[in-house]
N, C-alpha and C positions, 0 to 999 in steps of 0.2 A: 503493498499499499504506499502510494508516493503520498508526502504529507505537503501541506501549503509552504511550509520553509523551502523544501528542497526546490519546487517548482519557481519560487521566486528568486533564490539564487541563479537557477538557470536563465529563468527570465532577465536579471539584472545585468546579464552579461552580454545578453544580445542588444544588437541595435534596435529590433523592433520593439522592444520595451519601451524605448524613449518615445518611441511615434505613438505607440499606442496609449502612454499616460498623458502626451500632449492632447490627443483625439480623446481622451476621457475626460479632460480637461474642457475643452470645447463642447463636449455634449452635456456637461454638468452646467455651464453656462447659458448654453441654449435651453436647456430644459428650466432651468429655473426662470429665463425670460419668458417662456411659453407660460409658465404657472403662474407666475405673479401678473401676468396680461389675463390670464383667464378670472383672476380673483378680481381684479379691477374691473374687469367687463360685468361680471355677477354683481358686483358690488353696486355698479351704477345700475343696474335693471331692477334690483331690489330697491335701490331707494327711489326709481321713477316709480315704483308701485306702491312704495308705503312709505312716501317722505317724513311721517311722523317718528321712524324709525331711524333716521340718520345718524346719531350718535352710536348705537350699537352694530348697527352694520358696518360704520367707518371702523371702530375698536377691533371688531373682530376680524377686518379686512386687513389691519396693520398688523396683529398679532399673525395671522395666517400668513402675510407678505415675508414677516420676520423669521418664521421658523423657516420658509422654503428658502430665503435668503442664507440662515445659517446653514442650512443645509448643503446648499452650492457652495459656499465656502470652504466648508470640510474637504467637499469632495475636490475641489481645484487644488486646497494647500495639499493633498494626499497625490493628487496627479504631479504638481511640481516638484514634492520631496522625490517622486519616484523617477523624475526626470533629473533632478542633480545629484541623488545618492546612488 
């Protein structure tokens, strides 16, 4: 049974690992942009339907966008560390 550490050691020596890490960082950024865009669009539709709930919708939107942004920053940092190390 091959463990993850052996796979990572082999992949770290290959040139394809850096390209894969760069692609992973790009995909993380694109995914976060799409997710935050969908959150913003849905929030605007919700506000248009129920204008009296603007405060609740806005605060929930900001929390969800912050969680997505945090996860994408984590993914990008991990990919960049794979490139550098």
